[in-house]
N, C-alpha and C positions, 0 to 999 in steps of 0.2 A: 768512559770516553766516547764509545760508539754511539751512545744515546744522543749526544750533541751534534754528531756529524750530519745526520739526515735533516734536522731542522736548519742547520747552517746552509746546507746545500739548497734546500727549498727556498730559504730567504734570498740566497744569492741568485737563484733562477728567477724569482719574482722581481728582484731589483734589476736584473738584466733586461727583463721584459719592460719594466718601467723606464729604463734608460732608453730603449728603442722608442717607446711611446713619447717620452718627453723630448727626445731629440727630434722626432717627427713634428711635434707641436712647434718647436723653435724654428726648424728649417723649412717647413712647408710654405709655399709650394716649391720654391727653388732658391731659397736664401742660403746657399751653401757657404757663402763667405762668413756666416755666423759660426761655422764649425771651426773650433780651434785646432783639432787634430788634422794635420795636413794630409795624412794617408786617408782618413775617413772622408775628408773634403774631396779628394781626388776620386775615390770610389763613388761617392754620391754624384759627382759631376759626370762620371762616365756611365754609371748604371742607372742613374735616376735615384730619387730618394727612397722609394719603397723597396726596390730591389737591393739597393745598397745597404739599407737597414736590415733587411732579411739576411743578407750575406754576413754582415758584421755581427749581428746578434747570434746567428747560427754558429759562427766561428767561436764566439765567446762561450756560449753554452756548451758547444762541443768540446772546447779545450778544458773547461773546468769539470765537465762530466767525465772526460777521459782520465784526468788526474784523480777525480773522486773514486772511480771504479778501480783504477790501478792501485791506489794507496789503500783502498778499503780492504783488499785481500790480505794485507799484512798488518796485523794488530800493532806491530812495533811502529808503524808509520801513521797511526791514527792521530797522535799528537801533532805531527807535522801537518797532516791534512787539516786538522782543526785550526791551526794557526793560519794556513794558507786560505782556508775558507773564511775565517774571521777577517783577514786583511781584505779579501775580495768583497765581503759584505760592507766593510767600512768604506772602501774605495767607491763602490757602486752607490752606496747611500749618499756619499758626498756629491757624486756626479748627478744623481737624480735630483737632489735638493737644489743644486746649482742650476740645472736645466729648468726646473719649475720656477725658480726665481727669475731667470732670464725671460722665460715666457711671460711671467707676470709683468715685468718691465716693458716688454713688447706690447702687451695688451693695454697697459696703462698709457703708453706713449701713443698708441693708436686711438685711444679714447680722448686724449688731450688735444690741445691746439695743434695746428699744422706744424710739422717737423721743421726745425730750423737747420740750415746746413751744418751748423757747428755740433749738432747732437751726434754722439757716437752710436754705432750699431752694436747692440749687445751680442756677445758671443757665447756659444754653448760649449 
């Protein structure tokens, strides 16, 4: 079981970084209204996009790193840790895919004819 934990942790860390990057692509320079998470939208509007993303990603990486190292010590918790990391990988994979789809729609819309007032703003 321990052999799967480190790769899951690594994939989750990479997806977390990709979440930050893809969120930056969608929200830059200051399109905070595209963010669905009201807490993240508030943080970005107060701290700015770069500082807000650094804070958010550091909190995410810090929280799952803390759980990883706390659960790693006890072999009886390895199964629970694998499940939690797996759920995290699935959740962040979905978020990253969604963010890049939204970014693709934004780029497509920017490359097409002028925006009509009826078009909806994509949200990340």
